[in-house]
N, C-alpha and C positions, 0 to 999 in steps of 0.2 A: 496726218493723213492728207491726201490730195483730194480736195472737194471742189466741185463746180456747183454754182448756184445760178439757176435760171430765173431771171426777173430781179429787178433792182428797185422795187417799191419799198414800202415800210418794212415788210417782213423779210424780203430777200436781201436787201442791202444791210439791214441791221444784223441779220443772222450771219451773213458772210463775213462782215467786219468783225463781229464778236468772236467768231470761230478762229479767225487769224490771231486774235489777241491771246488765245490759249495755245497757240503754236501750230495750228493747221495751215496748210498752204491752200488758199482759196482763189478761184477764178470766178468772177461774177460776169454773167452773160446777159446782154440786153440788145435788142435789135435796133435801138435808137443810138446811132453812132455819135450824134452830138452830145447826148447824155453820157456816153462812154468816155468821150474825150474830156469832158468836164470832171468826171469821177477819177480819171487817171491823175488829175492834178490835186485830188483830195477835196473836191467840192461836191458835197451831197446835193442831189436834186430835191431832197425833201428837208423840211425843218425838223430836226430831232436833236435836242440838247446833247452836246458832246460827240456827235457823230463825225463831224469834220475832223476833229482832233484825232480821233481813233483811226480814221481812214489814213490820214497822213502818216501817223506813227507806223502803221503796218505796211503801207506802201514802201516807206523808207527801209523797213526791216526786210523787204523782199518776200513777204508772205501774202500780199494782196494784189490781185491783178484784175483787169477789166478788159473785156473784148466783146465785139459784136459777131464774132465768127464762132459758130457752134463747133465746127470741126476741130479747131485748135483748143477751144475752151474745154471740151470734155474728153479730149484725146487720152490723157493719162489719169483720168479721175477714177478713184476707188468708189466714190459716192457722188451721185448727182442729185442735188436738191431742187425740186420744182417749187417756185414761189411766185407764180404768175397770178394775175388777178382772176377772180371768178365772180364778176359783177352780177347783179340781179337782173334776170330777164323780166319781160312784161308780166308773165304769169307768177312771178315771185320765186321761181326756181333759180338755181345757180347756172350761169352761162359758162359752159365749159369749152368754148371755142379756143381760147388762148391756151388752155391746158392741153387740148388735143394737138394743137400746132407744136407746142413744146415737146410733146411725146414723140411726134413724128421726126422732129429735128434731132432729138436725142438719139433716136433709133438709127438714123442715117449717119451719125457721127461716132458712135461707140466703137472702140477698138479693143477694149478689154472687158472681162467680166465685171459687172458693176451692180451696185445697189442703188436703185432710184428711190429717193425719199420725197414724199409729197408733203409740203408744208402748207400749200394752198388749202383754204377751207373748201371742202368738196362734199357732195351728198354721199350718204352711206352706200357703199358698193363701188364707188368711183375708182378706188385703187386697183380693183380687179380689172376694170376697164383700162386703166393706165398700163397694167402689165400686158394685157391683150394687144393694145395698140402698138406698144414698143416691140413686143416679140414678133408681131406680124410684119413689122417694117424694118427690122434690123438688116443691115447689108453685109455685116461681118459675122463670123462664127463666134458669137459671144453669148454668155449666160447672163440673164437679167432677173433680179428679184426686186420686189417692191415693198416699201414700208410706208406707213402713215406716221407722221410726226407733227401733229398740229401745234400751232403756236398760240401763246397766251400773252402777247405783248400789249401793253397799253401805250398808245401814242403819247409822246411827251415823256414817257418813262421807259421806253423800249430797251435801252441799253441796260439800265438797272434791272429790269425784269428778266433779261436774258441771263444775267449772272446770278440773280437772286429770286428766281421764280419759286412757286410752291411745289412744282413737280414737272417732270419731263415725261410725256406720253409717247410710247413707241408701240406701234401695232405692226405685226407681220405674221406670216403663216409658218415660219420655220425658225428654229432657235439660232441658226447661223446668221440669218439676216438681223434678227433682234440684237445679237451680240455685236455685229458690225456697227449698227447705228449707235448702240450704247457706247462704243469706243469713242465716238465723236465727242461725247460729253464727259469724258474722264476728267477733264479740267474744270468741271462745274460741280460745285458742292450742292447737289439737289437730288431728291428722291426720284428714281427712275421707275416708272410703272410700265411693265411689259404686258401687252395684251394682243388680241387678234385685230386684224385690219378693220373690220366693221365697228368694233367697239371703240377703237381709237378715233375713227371718223365721227362717231356719235358723241363721244366725250366733248369734242369741240362745240358742237351745236348745243348740247345739253347745258354746258357751262354758260355760254353766252345767253341762252334763252332764260336760264334761271336768274342771272344777274339782271337782265332786262325786266324780269318779273318783279324782282325786289324794287327796282326803280319805279315801275308803274304802280305797284302796290302802295308805296309810300306817297306817291303823288296823288293817287286816288284818295288816300286817307287824309292828305293835307287839305283837300277841298272840303271834306267833312269837318275838319278842325276849324277852318275859317268860318263855317256856318254856325259852329257851336261855341266859338270863342276860345277854343283850345289852341295850344302852340305846338305845331308839328315837331319842332326841334326838341322840345321837352319829351314829347311822346316817343320820338325816335331814340332819344338817349335812353329812356327807360326800357324800350324794346331791345335795343342793342346790347344791353348788359346781360341779357339772357344768352348764354353761350350757344344755345341751340339755334338762335337767330343771328347773332353777331351784329356788329355796328357798321359794317361796310355796305355801301350802296343804299343807304337810308337817308340820303340828303334830298329833301324835296326841292323841286325846281321846275323848269319848263321842259323837262323830258330829255330823253337820250337822243343822240345822233351819231354821226361818224360812219366809218366804213364797215363796222362789224355788227352791232346789235340790230339795226334796221334790216340789213341784208340777211343775217343769219336767222332771225325769227321768222321772216317770210319764207326762207328756204326750208326751215323745219316744218312749217305748215305744209309746204309743197311736198316734202318727203312723206308726211303723214297721209296726205291725200292720195299719193301714189300707191300706198299700201292699204288704203281704205280705212284709215284711222283719223277721226276728227280730233282736233286739239283745241277745244274751246278756251282753255286757259291761255294758251299762246295767242289765240285770236284776240282775246280781251286785252292782253298786254299791249298788242299793237294798236288796238283802237283807243285804249286809254292814253297811250303816248301821243297819238295823233291829236287828240283833244287837248292834251297838256301843252303841246307846243303852241297852241293858240290862246291859252288861257290868259296870258299877259295882255293880248290884244283886247280880250273881253273886259279886263279890268280898266284898260285905257279908255275904251269906248263908253264904259259905264260912267267914268269920271268926266270925260270930255265928249260931249255928244256930237260936236262938230270939229273934225280934224283938218278941214280944208285950209285953215289959216295957220296951222301949227307947224312950227319948226321943232323937230324932235331929235334929240341926241341919242344915239345907240352906242353903248360901250360893250365891245366884244362881238365878234362875228364867228370865230371858229367854234366848232361844236364842243370843245373843251379847252382848258388852258394848256400851254406849252406845246401847241401844234398849230400848223397853218391849214389843217384839213377842214374843208367846208362841206364835205359830203354829208347830206342829210342834217346839216346844222339847223337847230330850231330857229336861229336868226333869219334864215331864208324866208320861212313862212311869215314870220313877224314883220320883217321889213316890207315884204311884198304887200301884206294886208294894210300896213300903215300907208304905203304909197297909193294903193288902190283907193284908200279912204280920202285921198287928197292931201296928205301930209308931206312935208319936205323933210327927208331923213338925212341926218348928218352922223356919220359913223367913225369910230376909231377902234382899231384892233392892233395890238403891238406887233403882230406877225402876219395875220391872215388877210389883210386888205387886198393884196394883189389877187389872191385866189378868189376872194369874194366877188371881184369884178366879173368873173366868169359866170357866177350864179346870179348876180344881181346887176346885169348890164344896164347902165343908165338910170338905175333906181335910187342910187345913193350918192351923196357927196362925202368924200373920204377926207379925213383929217390926220395930222401927224402927231397929235397929242390929245390927252384928255381935255386940257383947257380949251384947245381950239374947238373940239367937238361940243363942249358944254356952253361956250360963250354965247349969251343972248338967246338961248333956246328956251322953248316953253316948258319942257320937262325932259327927263332922261329915262331911258330904259337900259337896264343892265342885263346882258344876255350870256356873258361868259365870265366865270369867276377867276379871271387872271389875278395873280398876286398883286400886280400893279394897281388894280382896282380895289382890292380888299384892303390894301395899305394906304389908299388915297384918303386924305382927311375928309370926313363927311361934312365938315363945316364949309368946305369950298363950294359945295353945290349951291348954297344960299347966295354966295357972292357972285357966282357965274351965271346961274340960270335966271330967266325972267321970273319964273315961279319956282319956289323950292319944292318941287314934286319929283319923287323917285319911284319908278316901278322896277323893283329888283327881282329879276327872274332866277337869281341864284342865291338869294339870302346872304349877301356879302356883308351886311352890317347888322349889328344888334339893334333890337327895338329901343333899348335904353339910349344908345348913341344917337339914334334918329330923333328920339324925343328931346334929348338934351340940345340937339342942334336946331330944334324947332322946325323940322322938316316934315312935310307930308310924305309918308313912307308906306308904299304898298309892296308887300312881299308875298311869298308863297306859303300858305298854311299857317300864317301867323296873323294876329290882329293888326289892322291898319293903325298907323300912328298919325295923330293930328289930322284926321279926316276933315277936309274943308267943304264937303258937299253940303 
């Protein structure tokens, strides 16, 4: 099929590239011409493992194209996919300005009957608005139908998830549109769930909110475990063996971040308010996460009452491993609070340092390796569970740090290893090892 994708962020670019890999001809459209020129050469503007290689492969095969011109980009498209950003507004609702601009541009460029598929995460009822805006602004005699096709991609694993997801959700109001969108995924060995527009839109928010709830629940439980001397990892393992609960998203830590969970939980609250429904569970999930992102600072301030003379190493800045995404990363709050307390922060992240400078301007000294960040620092804080950190020998901390003290916000090391290395080790939801207070 001939498919056009509007927007080349995480969702749009990964979706477009993966669709070419199963034989579709895809044109990706973005208004940023500099970005377009770079992508034409096979250079992804985002960090996603394997994406550059897949881009180059399909550009060479003549299936993947990039343009900043809507007219040529959607001219022959059978399907147009909208994957623009829907950032959070001040009131927590989704900001749809980019979506509306995309709809108007599509309407003015369409020359054939087309199915418009919304992949952007949008409030329930938005696809009906998308259809209205496009139909009111079309300049040619064309028929347009609309479908909702929410994405469930994890940053850092987006290519794998595209080909190996749990399900594909398609929402539309007629069988012909559902069948057209289903044809896109004939090359994917995944269950396709067909439903109505509003249910498809809600599935996205409900899924992310439920996963965020599991994270906040286990983090709240981890704080109780610390007070009682229990080990949250043992508790989570026992819980996760119950098939009704499952073992995913039960890793205690410093909370969730990124482009989805914070934005989507707030948006779901806003959706509820708009129809007069309070959502106290989702509200408490958000509040718990806000507190959890600061919990490592509380541990540090309890251990070191004066941070004004401290040089602190921070390992990991991205909100999760295998991405350079800093949006709502817990490290932002932690670093800012440490700096506000008078500390000098030295950070290392394998990928995200450049993006971190946008969120932490002038607040951090950046290093090119773990060793540089740790050398002669008073203690270390681990904020992202990169494999590089988890595989790093725990004995090295004693050699490099002034004081062998670790505050591990992602529980990268076992308590037994910390004890054997004679380190003072503070983690989340587990007993402190070799407390020196």
